[in-house]
N, C-alpha and C positions, 0 to 999 in steps of 0.2 A: 770726540775721542772714540777710539775703537771699543767695542763691547768685549770686556775681558772675562765675562762670566764663564764661558766654556773652558777657557784656559785655567782659571782658578779652580774649577771643578777637577780638571786633570791633575793639577798640582796637589790638591787635597787628597787625591787617591794614592799618591806615592808614599812609600815607606822608606825614609832615609836610613833606617837600620840596615837596609840592604846595600848601602853605599859605604865606601871606605872613607869615612869622614874623620877618623882619628878619635872619635868620641864613642862612648858606650851607646848601645841601642836606645836606652832611656834618655840620655842626654841629646842624642841626635833627634829623636822624636819631639822632645820638648822644644829644642831650638827651631825646628821646622814648624811646629804648631804656632809658636809665638810669631814667627815671621809671617805666616799666612794670615794670622789674626790682624796684624798691622796692615797688611795689604788689603784685606777685606774691609777694613775700616774706611778705606777710600784713598784712591790715588789723587794727587793734586791735579787741578785742571791745567792742561798745557795746550799751547797752540800746536797746530799741525806742523810737522817738520817739512823742510824743503823736499820737493819731489825727488825720488830715487836716492835718498840719503841712507847711509848704512853706518851702524854703530858696531865697532869691534870692542868686545869686552875681554880684556886680558885678565884671567882669573888666577888668584893665588890658591895655594893648597890648604890654607888654615881655616878660615871661617867660611864654611861651604855655602852659607846663605847669602853672602855679601853681594854677588852679582845679580840676584833675582830681582830686586826692586828696580834696578836700573834697566834691566832688560824689559820689564813690564812698562816702565816709564817711556822707553823708546818705542815699544810696540804701540802704546797708547797714542803716540804721535804719528804712527804710520810708518815708522822706520823699519828697515830690515836689520836684524841683529845676528851677529856672528860671534860665537864664543871661541876664544883661544883657551883651551883646557890646560890646566897645570900638568906637568909631566909626572908629578907625584900626586896620587889620589885624584884621578880625573873622573871617577865614577859619578860623583854628584853633579858635575857640570854636564856630563853626557845625559843623565836622567832628566835634568831640568830642560836642557835643550830639546830633547825629544818631546816633552810635554808642551813646550812653547812653540814647537815647529821651527826651531832655529838650526842653522848649520853650525858644526863644530870643527875647528881645526886643532889638531893635537901636536903639530910640529911648529915650533917658533920660526924656523927659517922659512918654511913654506908660507906661513902667515905673513911674514915681513916681505917675502918675494911678491906675494899677491898685492899687498898694499903698495909696493913700489912699481907695480906694472899696470895699475888701473888706467883705463882709457877715458874715464870721465872725471876730470879734475873737480875737487870740491865734494865728491860723493862721500868719502870716508871720514869718520871720526873715530877716535880711539880713547877708551876709558880703560885704565890699567891699574891693577893692584899687585903688589909684590915687594920684594926686598929692594933696597936702594940701588944695588948694582944692577939688578934686573931692569929696574925702571930707567937707569942710565942707558943701558943697551937699547931698550925700546925707543927712548927719546932720540938717540943718535941714529937709529936705523929707519925712522919714519921719513917719508918724503917731506921736504921743506913745505911748510904751509898747511900740513895736515892738522886740523884741530885736535887737541889732545888734553886729557886731564889725567895725570899720572900720580899715583899715590903710593909712596914708599913707606918706610918704617916710621912709626910714631909711638909715643908712650903715654899712658894714662895713670892718674893717681886719684886718691880721695883725700879730702881735707874736711874733718868733722870736729865738732865739739862734743856731741852726744856720745854716751856710752851705754845707752839703753838697749834692751834686747831687740827691739825692732830695727834700730840702726845696725846692730851687729848682724842680724839675719840678712838685711838688705846688702850689706857689704860682702857677706859670704856668698850670696847669690851672684854678685858681680864677679867674684873670683872663680866660682864653680861653672857658670855657663861658659861653654866652649873650652873648658879646662885650661884657661890662660892663653888660648890662641888669639891672635889678632891684636890690633892696636888699642881696642877699647877695654881690654882686660886690665885691672888695676895692678900696677907694679908695686904699690905700697899704699898705706893709709897713714896720714899725718894727723895726730890727735891733739887738739888743744885742751881737751878735758882729761878724764881719768883713763890714760892709755892702758895701764895694766888691766883694768876692769874691762875695757873694750876688747882687748886682745883675748881675754878669757872667755868673753861671751861670743866673740867670733869663732873661737875654737869649738864651743858647744854647738854653734850653728853649722859649722863645717861638718862635724860628726853627724848631725841630723841629716844634712843634705847628702852626705856620702851614702847613707842607707837608702835614700830615695833615688838618687841619681849617681850611680857609680862612675868613677873616673874611667876614662878610656885608656888604651895602651899607652905606655910612656917609653920614650926613647931611653935606653940605658945610659946614654951619654950624658944625661942631666945629673947622674948620680953624684959626681964630684961637687958640682955647684950646690946641689941640695944639701950634701953633708957639710960643706963649708958654711952655709948660712945657718943651718940648725946648730952646728957646733959653736959658731960665734954667739948665737943667741943664748946658748946654755952657759957660756962664759961671761958675756957682757949684759945679758938681760934675762929673758925667759923664753921657753919654747914649749908649745903644745903640739903634739904630733899623733896622727893616726896612721893606719895602713895606707891611706890614699890622700892624705892632706897634712898640712902643717901651718901653724900660725907662730910667727916669731915676734918678740918684743925686743927691738934693738935701738941703740942711740941714733939720733938723727944723722950723725956723720957716717953711719953705716947704710944709709939709704942707697938703693941702686935702681937703675932703669932696666931691670932685668925681671922678666916674668917667668916663673916656674909653675907648672901645672898643679893647681890646687894648693899653692903656697901663698900666704898673704902676710907680708911683713907689716907690723905696726910700729910707728915711730912717735915718741912724745914730742910735742911742739909747744914752745913757749910763746912764740909770736909769729904772725904771718910773714914778718920781715925775714925770718930764717929760711923762707922758701924762695928767696931771690935766685939761687943757683938753678932753679927749675927753668928759668927763662932761657938758659943756654941749650935746652933740650928741644927736640921736635915734638911738641906736645899735641895730644889728641883730646881726650875726654877728662873732665874733672867731675867727680861726684862730691857733693858737699851739702851739709845741712845749714850752712851759713848764708848770708846775703850774697848775691852774685859777686864773684871775685875777679879782679883784673889781673890774672896771673899768666896770661898768654895762651890759655887753652882755646881750642877751636869750638868746643861744645861743653856746656855745663848742665848737669842734671842732678836729680836727687839720688842718694844712695839706692841701689837696686835697679837703676835704669841705665847703667853704663853700657850694657850689652844689648840694649833695646833701642836702636836708633829710630828716629822719627821717620815716618813714611813721606819723605820729601826728596827733592833732587839735590839736596845739600849733603856733601860728604867732606869731613875735615875742614869745614869752613868754606868750602868751594861749592857754588851753585853749578853742579856738573852740567846740567842741561843748558843753562845760559852760556857757560863757557864753550861748550862744544858746538852750539848753534850760532856762534858769532859769524 
């Protein structure tokens, strides 16, 4: 494998607070530091890629660190990497590409035109992140036979029994990191134990984290959804709210696959059988303090680890490298 030490040194010298990540400077730096620590802990050993192979990474505008490990995994195999930067907030991708020595394409139509005009069949592979409609367009626009791993919208939850302060702080971390951006942010917590106590303790943890890691700018368009959920909680359950966060206690039938920045709904749960409707959703990550659960999630972790994916080639249950190298 290629020596990535010089590349990692260049990445460590970058300041993500200078990029338009949608996060506060403190939150962006924390996310970047944690990502680099996972990478420095060691990339998995991989075989060399076929000669002259090239990986295109279609980047989304939400979790700015998402493409980094896959770019490094590809470079470690000796592949050329090309980033397709998102039209919204491309700054992080441009900065990472410069540190990695990668080319960046900012226009989707030009990128697809290049992919459809290659003279060496079998050279290109495509890894893409984004909304379902964007992934559909990419899928339909790629040349037939181009290896691809396309990742659209998914949703994550937590299922816990504990209501202790450590569990509450861990769940608050999961909700605060990336301000609810991306598929690994919890859309809600289902509690088999003392749900009101857990919600109260999560609220205290959210207040503590807000002082350390302020929330980034928020789209005013979320206002109606925010007020609807907090209003329902005040009528049907309980609501704890600060200037940059909220925790709601709502009945199970009010659970939604909707993530709002720094809002974490808690739902009392009597039995795991009540979670059967989750199987109809495109599930991503489950945080739990129970034994491994067969609920259809692609990844199961302890509370506090939802936003900290393992340094591997697996994403949403797919071994990306193996799939793209077939």
